[in-house]
C-alpha positions as CSV (number, residue, x, y, z in Angstrom):
1,M,31.5,72.6,-41.8
2,R,30.4,74.2,-45.2
3,P,32.4,73.1,-48.2
4,H,35.1,75.8,-49.6
5,P,33.3,77.5,-52.6
6,L,35.5,76.3,-55.2
7,A,34.8,72.7,-53.8
8,A,30.9,73.6,-54.1
9,L,31.3,75.2,-57.6
10,A,33.0,71.2,-58.5
11,A,30.4,69.5,-56.4
12,A,27.8,71.3,-58.4
13,L,29.1,70.6,-62.1
14,L,29.1,67.2,-61.0
15,A,26.0,67.2,-60.3
16,M,24.6,69.0,-63.0
17,A,26.6,66.4,-65.7
18,A,24.0,64.0,-63.4
19,A,20.6,66.5,-63.3
20,P,17.5,64.7,-64.4
21,A,17.0,65.2,-68.0
22,Y,13.9,66.8,-69.1
23,P,11.9,65.5,-72.1
24,P,11.9,67.1,-75.6
25,M,8.8,68.6,-76.6
26,A,7.4,69.7,-80.0
27,E,7.7,73.8,-80.0
28,A,4.0,73.6,-81.8
29,E,2.5,71.0,-79.2
30,A,4.2,72.9,-76.6
31,E,2.5,75.7,-77.6
32,R,-0.5,74.5,-78.5
33,I,-0.8,73.3,-74.3
34,Y,0.3,76.5,-73.4
35,L,-2.6,78.0,-74.9
36,E,-5.5,75.1,-73.9
37,R,-4.0,76.1,-69.9
38,F,-4.2,79.9,-70.0
39,R,-7.9,79.9,-71.9
40,A,-9.0,77.6,-68.6
41,M,-7.1,79.9,-66.2
42,L,-9.1,82.6,-67.7
43,A,-12.3,80.5,-67.1
44,N,-11.1,80.2,-63.3
45,P,-12.7,82.6,-61.0
46,S,-9.3,82.6,-58.6
47,G,-7.0,82.9,-61.6
48,E,-5.2,79.9,-61.1
49,A,-4.2,77.2,-63.6
50,G,-7.4,75.2,-64.0
51,S,-5.7,72.0,-62.8
52,Y,-2.4,70.7,-62.3
53,D,-1.9,68.0,-64.4
54,P,0.1,66.4,-64.4
55,L,1.5,65.0,-60.9
56,E,4.4,63.9,-59.9
57,A,4.5,62.0,-56.6
58,V,5.9,63.1,-53.6
59,P,7.6,60.3,-51.1
60,G,7.6,60.9,-47.2
61,A,7.5,59.0,-44.1
62,D,5.6,55.6,-44.6
63,P,4.1,55.2,-42.2
64,P,3.9,58.5,-40.9
65,R,5.0,59.6,-37.6
66,T,2.2,59.4,-34.9
67,L,1.4,63.3,-32.9
68,P,1.2,63.3,-29.5
69,L,-2.9,64.5,-28.1
70,A,-3.3,66.6,-25.7
71,P,-6.4,68.5,-24.2
72,P,-5.3,72.2,-24.3
73,E,-6.0,72.5,-20.3
74,D,-2.8,70.6,-20.3
75,R,-0.6,72.6,-22.6
76,G,-1.6,75.9,-20.8
77,L,-4.0,77.3,-23.2
78,D,-7.9,78.1,-22.2
79,P,-10.2,75.6,-23.8
80,A,-12.4,78.7,-25.0
81,A,-9.8,80.5,-26.7
82,I,-9.4,77.5,-28.7
83,A,-13.3,76.7,-29.1
84,E,-13.8,80.8,-30.2
85,A,-11.1,80.5,-32.9
86,R,-12.2,76.9,-34.3
87,A,-15.5,78.9,-34.9
88,V,-13.8,81.1,-36.6
89,A,-11.8,79.0,-38.9
90,E,-15.1,77.0,-39.5
91,A,-16.8,80.1,-40.5
92,A,-13.2,81.1,-43.1
93,R,-14.4,78.2,-45.0
94,S,-11.5,76.1,-43.5
95,T,-10.5,72.6,-44.3
96,A,-8.2,72.0,-41.8
97,F,-7.4,73.8,-38.0
98,L,-4.4,72.3,-36.2
99,V,-3.0,73.9,-32.8
100,W,0.4,72.2,-31.7
101,R,1.6,73.6,-28.6
102,R,4.0,72.7,-25.7
103,G,5.0,69.3,-27.4
104,A,1.6,67.8,-28.1
105,L,-1.7,68.5,-30.4
106,V,-4.4,70.4,-28.8
107,E,-6.4,70.8,-31.7
108,E,-7.0,69.0,-35.2
109,R,-10.4,69.5,-36.4
110,Y,-11.5,69.1,-41.0
111,F,-14.0,70.1,-42.4
112,G,-16.1,69.6,-45.9
113,G,-15.1,65.9,-45.6
114,V,-11.5,66.2,-45.3
115,T,-9.3,63.9,-43.2
116,R,-5.5,64.2,-42.1
117,E,-4.8,61.8,-44.7
118,T,-6.1,64.2,-47.6
119,P,-3.9,66.2,-49.1
120,L,-4.2,69.7,-49.4
121,V,-3.3,72.8,-52.3
122,A,-0.4,74.5,-50.6
123,R,-0.3,77.6,-52.7
124,S,2.4,79.5,-51.4
125,L,2.7,77.0,-48.8
126,A,5.2,75.8,-50.8
127,K,7.6,78.7,-50.7
128,P,9.0,78.1,-47.0
129,L,9.4,74.8,-48.1
130,T,12.0,76.1,-51.1
131,A,13.8,77.8,-48.3
132,I,13.9,74.4,-46.2
133,A,14.9,72.8,-49.3
134,I,18.0,74.8,-50.0
135,G,18.1,74.6,-46.1
136,R,18.9,70.9,-46.4
137,A,20.7,71.3,-49.5
138,I,23.3,73.8,-47.7
139,Q,23.5,71.1,-44.9
140,L,24.6,67.9,-47.2
141,G,27.0,70.2,-48.9
142,H,25.6,70.5,-52.3
143,I,25.0,74.1,-51.9
144,A,28.0,76.0,-50.7
145,S,26.0,79.1,-48.7
146,L,22.7,81.3,-49.2
147,D,25.4,83.8,-50.9
148,Q,26.3,81.3,-53.4
149,S,25.4,82.9,-57.1
150,V,22.7,80.9,-58.9
151,A,24.9,81.3,-62.2
152,D,27.3,78.3,-61.1
153,F,23.8,76.3,-61.1
154,L,22.7,78.0,-64.7
155,P,25.7,78.4,-66.6
156,E,23.6,79.9,-68.9
157,W,23.3,82.9,-67.3
158,R,27.6,83.6,-66.3
159,G,28.6,86.5,-68.0
160,T,24.9,88.1,-67.4
161,P,23.7,90.3,-65.0
162,R,21.9,87.9,-63.5
163,A,25.3,86.5,-62.6
164,A,24.7,88.8,-59.1
165,M,21.6,86.5,-58.1
166,R,22.7,84.6,-55.3
167,I,21.0,81.7,-53.8
168,R,19.6,83.9,-50.9
169,H,17.7,86.1,-53.7
170,L,15.4,83.5,-54.8
171,L,14.3,82.8,-51.1
172,D,13.4,86.4,-50.0
173,M,12.1,87.8,-53.5
174,R,15.1,90.1,-54.3
175,S,15.9,88.2,-57.9
176,G,15.3,91.4,-59.7
177,L,13.2,89.1,-62.1
178,L,10.0,90.9,-63.4
179,A,7.0,91.4,-60.3
180,Q,4.2,88.7,-60.0
181,G,1.7,90.2,-62.2
182,F,-1.4,88.5,-64.4
183,S,-2.4,89.6,-68.0
184,P,-5.5,88.2,-70.1
185,E,-2.9,88.0,-73.4
186,P,-1.6,85.0,-73.6
187,G,2.1,86.6,-74.8
188,D,3.0,87.9,-71.0
189,P,5.8,86.2,-69.7
190,W,4.2,85.9,-66.4
191,S,1.4,83.7,-67.7
192,R,4.0,81.7,-69.9
193,A,6.4,80.9,-67.0
194,Y,3.5,80.0,-65.1
195,L,1.8,77.7,-67.6
196,H,3.8,76.9,-70.8
197,P,4.7,73.1,-70.3
198,M,8.7,73.7,-71.2
199,H,9.0,75.8,-67.9
200,E,12.7,75.1,-67.6
201,R,13.1,76.8,-70.7
202,I,11.0,79.9,-70.1
203,I,12.1,80.8,-66.3
204,V,16.1,81.0,-67.8
205,E,15.5,82.1,-70.8
206,E,12.4,84.3,-71.6
207,Y,11.2,85.8,-67.9
208,P,12.5,90.0,-68.0
209,L,15.2,90.8,-65.0
210,T,13.9,94.3,-64.3
211,D,16.3,94.9,-61.4
212,P,19.9,94.5,-60.1
213,P,19.2,90.9,-58.2
214,G,19.1,92.1,-54.3
215,S,18.3,96.3,-54.9
216,V,14.7,95.9,-54.2
217,Y,12.0,93.2,-53.4
218,E,9.4,92.3,-55.7
219,Y,7.0,88.8,-54.9
220,S,7.4,86.4,-58.0
221,N,6.3,82.6,-58.5
222,V,9.1,82.5,-61.0
223,T,11.9,83.4,-58.4
224,S,10.6,81.0,-55.9
225,E,10.2,78.3,-59.4
226,L,13.9,79.1,-60.1
227,V,14.7,76.7,-56.6
228,A,13.4,73.4,-58.0
229,L,15.6,73.9,-61.1
230,V,19.0,74.9,-58.8
231,I,17.7,71.9,-56.3
232,E,17.7,69.2,-59.3
233,R,20.7,70.6,-60.8
234,A,22.7,71.3,-57.3
235,T,21.8,67.1,-56.0
236,G,21.3,65.3,-59.3
237,R,18.3,64.2,-58.3
238,R,14.3,65.2,-59.0
239,Y,12.6,67.9,-57.1
240,A,10.2,65.8,-56.0
241,E,12.3,63.1,-55.0
242,F,15.2,65.2,-52.8
243,I,12.1,67.1,-50.6
244,G,10.5,63.5,-50.1
245,R,13.4,61.8,-49.2
246,E,15.4,64.6,-47.4
247,V,13.0,66.6,-45.6
248,L,9.8,65.2,-45.4
249,A,10.6,61.6,-44.5
250,P,13.2,62.6,-41.5
251,I,10.5,64.5,-39.9
252,G,8.2,62.2,-40.3
253,A,5.9,63.7,-42.6
254,A,3.7,62.4,-45.0
255,G,4.4,62.5,-49.0
256,G,1.5,63.9,-51.8
257,D,1.9,65.1,-55.1
258,V,3.5,68.1,-57.3
259,W,2.5,69.8,-60.7
260,V,5.2,69.3,-62.8
261,S,5.1,71.2,-66.5
262,R,4.8,68.1,-68.1
263,E,5.9,64.8,-67.6
264,G,9.4,64.2,-66.5
265,G,9.4,68.0,-66.6
266,L,9.8,70.7,-63.9
267,A,8.6,70.4,-61.0
268,H,6.6,73.7,-59.6
269,S,8.5,74.4,-56.1
270,G,6.7,77.9,-56.2
271,C,3.3,76.9,-55.2
272,C,1.6,73.5,-56.6
273,I,2.6,70.8,-54.0
274,L,-0.4,69.1,-52.5
275,L,0.9,67.3,-49.0
276,P,-1.9,66.3,-46.0
277,A,-2.5,69.6,-43.2
278,R,-0.6,67.5,-40.6
279,S,2.9,67.8,-43.3
280,F,2.9,71.3,-43.2
281,L,2.0,71.4,-39.5
282,K,5.7,69.3,-39.5
283,L,7.5,71.5,-41.5
284,A,6.7,74.2,-39.2
285,L,7.7,72.4,-36.1
286,L,11.1,72.0,-37.6
287,L,11.7,75.4,-38.1
288,L,10.3,75.9,-34.1
289,D,12.9,73.4,-33.5
290,D,15.4,75.1,-34.9
291,G,15.9,73.2,-37.5
292,M,16.2,69.7,-35.8
293,A,13.6,66.5,-35.9
294,G,14.2,63.0,-33.9
295,G,17.5,64.5,-32.3
296,R,19.2,64.9,-35.8
297,R,20.2,68.1,-37.7
298,L,18.4,68.7,-40.9
299,L,19.1,72.2,-41.6
300,P,22.4,74.3,-40.5
301,A,23.2,76.1,-37.4
302,G,21.5,79.7,-37.5
303,Y,19.9,79.1,-40.5
304,V,16.7,79.4,-39.4
305,A,17.4,83.0,-37.7
306,E,18.3,83.6,-41.1
307,M,14.9,82.7,-42.4
308,R,12.9,84.7,-39.7
309,R,15.8,88.2,-40.8
310,G,13.7,90.8,-43.0
311,T,15.5,92.8,-45.7
312,P,15.3,96.5,-46.2
313,Q,13.4,96.5,-49.1
314,N,10.6,94.6,-47.3
315,P,11.4,94.2,-43.2
316,H,8.0,91.5,-43.2
317,Y,9.6,88.8,-45.5
318,G,12.5,86.8,-44.6
319,L,13.3,83.6,-46.3
320,G,11.1,82.4,-47.9
321,V,8.0,82.9,-44.5
322,W,6.6,86.0,-43.4
323,V,8.0,87.5,-40.0
324,A,5.9,90.0,-38.0
325,G,8.6,92.8,-38.2
326,P,7.2,96.7,-37.8
327,Y,3.2,96.8,-37.1
328,V,1.6,97.3,-40.1
329,E,-2.6,97.6,-40.8
330,R,-2.2,95.9,-44.0
331,R,0.3,94.0,-45.1
332,G,0.6,92.9,-48.9
333,W,2.1,90.2,-50.6
334,A,3.4,92.9,-53.5
335,N,7.0,95.2,-53.1
336,P,5.4,97.6,-50.4
337,S,5.8,100.7,-52.6
338,R,2.7,99.1,-55.2
339,P,-0.6,99.3,-54.8
340,A,-1.9,96.0,-54.6
341,P,-4.4,93.8,-51.8
342,R,-3.5,94.2,-48.3
343,V,-4.8,91.6,-45.4
344,L,-5.9,93.0,-42.5
345,H,-3.6,93.1,-39.0
346,S,-6.3,95.4,-37.0
347,E,-3.8,94.9,-34.1
348,P,-0.1,94.2,-33.2
349,Y,0.9,90.4,-32.9
350,L,1.0,89.6,-29.4
351,A,4.3,88.0,-29.6
352,A,7.0,90.2,-31.9
353,D,8.6,86.7,-32.8
354,T,5.7,85.1,-34.5
355,F,6.6,84.0,-38.1
356,L,4.0,82.4,-40.4
357,F,3.9,80.4,-44.2
358,D,1.5,82.7,-45.8
359,G,-0.4,81.7,-49.3
360,N,-3.5,82.6,-51.2
361,A,-6.5,81.9,-50.0
362,N,-5.4,83.1,-46.1
363,Q,-3.8,79.5,-45.7
364,V,-1.6,80.4,-42.7
365,V,0.7,78.7,-40.8
366,Y,2.0,80.7,-37.1
367,I,4.9,79.5,-35.5
368,V,5.2,81.4,-32.0
369,P,8.7,79.9,-30.5
370,S,8.3,82.8,-27.3
371,A,4.9,80.7,-26.7
372,D,6.2,76.8,-28.7
373,L,2.9,77.2,-30.6
374,V,2.2,76.5,-34.1
375,V,-1.2,77.8,-35.5
376,L,-2.9,76.3,-39.0
377,R,-5.0,77.3,-41.0
378,M,-6.0,76.0,-44.6
379,G,-8.6,75.8,-46.8
380,A,-10.2,78.5,-49.5
381,P,-10.5,82.3,-49.2
382,P,-12.8,83.0,-46.6
383,P,-15.9,85.0,-47.5
384,R,-15.5,89.0,-47.7
385,T,-17.4,89.4,-44.4
386,P,-16.5,89.9,-42.1
387,E,-12.5,90.4,-43.3
388,W,-10.1,87.8,-42.7
389,D,-7.7,89.2,-39.6
390,N,-4.6,87.7,-40.0
391,A,-2.9,88.8,-36.2
392,L,-6.7,88.6,-34.5
393,F,-7.1,84.7,-35.4
394,L,-3.3,84.4,-34.1
395,N,-4.3,86.3,-30.8
396,R,-7.2,84.5,-30.1
397,I,-5.7,81.3,-29.5
398,L,-2.2,83.4,-27.5
399,R,-4.9,85.3,-25.4
400,G,-6.0,82.1,-24.4
401,L,-2.1,81.0,-22.4
402,K,-2.3,80.7,-18.8
403,P,-0.9,82.9,-16.5
404,G,2.6,82.6,-16.4
405,E,2.9,80.5,-19.3
406,A,5.0,82.3,-21.7
407,R,6.4,85.2,-22.2
408,L,5.4,87.6,-24.8
409,V,6.5,90.7,-26.0
410,A,3.9,92.3,-28.4
411,Q,5.3,93.8,-31.9
412,R,5.8,96.9,-32.1
């Protein structure tokens, strides 16, 4: 049973009083660190931060829960289909390729010296975790609902146009905040929000609101970065500690590290967590099992269905996850009406209920409830040729299902 909104607001106020305090930093020193990070980003061909420094430990299950292993044929899959997908993954400069089918791992391969214990850079695979963290906070009674005002946790925004922003808007990219971008100028708000050690102040006070909340879809790291601040103010706990103890440990997943703006500063919840591949797989299994783990409900009933629902502004994006939606040959991360790089989908998904974690470098975790299937590919950006094909990669495996193993309805 969810708390009454007024009770949740009162709880939020109490939690904010106990929320972690961020250490002060002299303005001149903060600007010096920012400019140093900015120059490192410009020198990095990937356009990302030169390094994640400092890192904060994210606890997890100790030891992590083991996973059952089974040959693909015991789980209704053609080994040849798995072998073909494995070869594609390896050629695409992957570090990890995992396939889970009907209660067991049927494939677990690592490349380039990576092992099952190696923490891997999430990039935007961190965004589904923000949605899971919010769902967990709702289940625990720290947040009333997806439609609670963000300003309940950011009183700085009360009485401003930002007060119309709902918790769901931080997850479905309809916050109204400035769209993701890049500029070689150090004064650019996106760069300052991404790299400044006074991260929490920049995203709350400086980052521009360009549209009424809920009115447009605009992909933005800052929108997801606000989740860490909301979680910390709603629960009175560090983001790393909360997701480690309340999400990763209950699903039996290993922890790792997350980038924080400065020692004791705010976590980068939208991009920069490092976890082993199996931990990302277990997060996907939590969603495959409708928010249940070990017979215990971690997410509210119906929450995963809400995550999988697109919006009128972007039918391919739900709450932190991408959804199959109507078929398009190329789907990009930006507002569908804006020119931006778009990922190839040469054919419709063979399962219309597919939803996925999808991040930079074509890191993907596909979840297919109708096939009881999860497929993970993590690694460096694939070569330009052959072009990475999001739909074909999954469909290779779906075509390997033995007759009668699943009733798939293709995307239209």
